[in-house]
Structure formats: C-alpha cells, structure tokens
C-alpha positions as CSV (number, residue, x, y, z in Angstrom):
1,M,13.5,25.2,-5.7
2,R,16.1,27.8,-5.0
3,R,16.1,28.8,-8.7
4,L,12.4,29.4,-8.6
5,L,12.7,31.6,-5.5
6,K,15.4,33.5,-7.3
7,Q,13.1,33.9,-10.2
8,K,10.4,35.4,-8.0
9,I,12.9,37.8,-6.5
10,K,14.1,38.8,-10.0
11,Y,10.5,39.3,-11.1
12,G,9.8,41.6,-8.2
13,K,13.0,43.6,-8.9
14,W,12.1,43.9,-12.5
15,K,8.6,45.2,-11.7
16,K,9.9,47.7,-9.1
17,E,12.8,49.1,-11.2
18,N,11.3,48.6,-14.7
19,T,14.7,48.6,-16.3
20,K,16.1,46.6,-19.2
21,E,18.9,45.2,-17.1
22,A,16.4,43.9,-14.5
23,R,14.3,42.4,-17.3
24,K,17.3,40.6,-18.8
25,E,18.2,39.2,-15.4
26,Y,14.6,38.0,-15.0
27,K,14.5,36.4,-18.4
28,K,17.8,34.7,-17.9
29,N,16.7,33.3,-14.5
30,T,13.4,32.2,-16.1
31,Q,15.3,30.2,-18.7
32,N,17.5,28.6,-16.1
33,A,14.4,27.6,-14.0
34,K,12.7,26.1,-17.1
35,R,15.9,24.0,-17.8
36,V,15.9,22.7,-14.2
37,I,12.3,21.8,-14.3
38,S,12.5,20.1,-17.7
39,S,15.5,18.0,-16.5
40,A,13.7,17.0,-13.3
41,K,10.6,16.0,-15.4
42,E,12.9,13.8,-17.5
43,K,14.5,12.1,-14.6
44,K,11.3,11.3,-12.7
45,P,9.9,8.7,-15.1
46,K,13.2,6.9,-15.3
47,E,13.3,6.7,-11.5
48,C,9.8,5.4,-11.4
49,A,10.6,2.8,-14.0
50,N,13.6,1.6,-12.0
51,V,11.4,1.2,-8.9
52,L,8.8,-0.7,-10.9
53,N,11.4,-3.2,-12.2
54,D,12.4,-4.1,-8.6
55,S,11.0,-7.5,-7.8
56,E,10.4,-6.6,-4.2
57,C,8.0,-3.8,-5.1
58,Q,5.9,-5.8,-7.6
59,N,3.4,-6.9,-4.9
60,D,2.9,-3.3,-3.9
61,I,2.3,-2.3,-7.5
62,F,-0.4,-4.9,-7.9
63,Q,-2.1,-3.8,-4.7
64,M,-2.1,-0.2,-5.8
65,A,-3.6,-1.2,-9.1
66,M,-6.3,-3.2,-7.5
67,Q,-7.1,-0.3,-5.2
68,V,-7.4,2.1,-8.1
69,V,-9.7,-0.4,-9.9
70,N,-11.9,-0.8,-6.8
71,E,-12.1,2.9,-6.2
72,R,-13.3,3.6,-9.7
73,Q,-16.1,1.0,-9.6
74,D,-19.6,2.5,-9.6
75,I,-22.2,1.3,-7.1
76,T,-24.9,-0.1,-9.5
77,G,-27.6,-1.0,-7.0
78,L,-28.6,-2.5,-3.7
79,N,-28.1,-6.2,-3.2
80,C,-30.4,-6.5,-0.2
81,I,-32.5,-4.4,2.1
82,K,-34.1,-5.0,5.5
83,R,-37.7,-4.1,6.2
84,A,-39.0,-2.6,9.4
85,S,-40.3,-6.0,10.3
86,G,-36.8,-7.4,10.2
87,K,-37.2,-9.4,7.0
88,V,-34.4,-9.2,4.5
89,I,-35.4,-8.7,0.9
90,V,-33.0,-9.6,-2.0
91,D,-35.0,-9.5,-5.2
92,D,-35.3,-6.2,-7.1
93,K,-39.1,-6.1,-7.1
94,G,-39.3,-6.5,-3.4
95,I,-36.7,-3.8,-2.8
96,K,-38.6,-1.3,-5.0
97,D,-41.9,-2.2,-3.2
98,S,-40.3,-1.6,0.2
99,W,-39.1,1.9,-0.9
100,K,-42.6,2.8,-2.0
101,E,-43.9,2.0,1.5
C-alpha cells in the first residue's frame, strides 16, 4: 500500500517538474508496485486453498455454496394467491383468472 502511495507522489512530482529524472523515478516506482501487486496476487489463492483444506471450515464452505446457489435461482412463478374473499388458489388457471379481475 505504501508503494502505491509513493507511486502517486512520484507521478505528481513528474507531472509538476516534467524532467527525465522524475520520470525515471516514477517508472522505477511503478515497476516495484507492479511486482508487489503480482506477488500478492500469487499468494492469495494459495492462502485460500489452505483455508479450504481445513476440515473445520468445510461446513462453512458448503453453506456459502448453497447460499450462492439459492441467490442465483430465478423466481419462476407464483405457487398460490389469495383472493379478496379469502379463498386460496393454487392452480395456474385460477391464478390467471384472479389477476384478470
């Protein structure tokens, strides 16, 4: 994070001064920031894999997977509807008729 802040500072310095030295510093800092980011991106999947292999967390993993599945399900239609008279209708034709009224 600090390297990214340094990169922003070097960019501002380069834009203000508009010199070759400031540009070289900015480019060098940019390369270092890219290296840090790429190494962090490589480490993260390994850490996640280690957590997934833990037997204590397997139940949580299955719960999260089921939650994702349930969130992505589409609502296909109504199962039942209640008329103004209080009668519950469950068949598709009756539901369509009640919406027409």
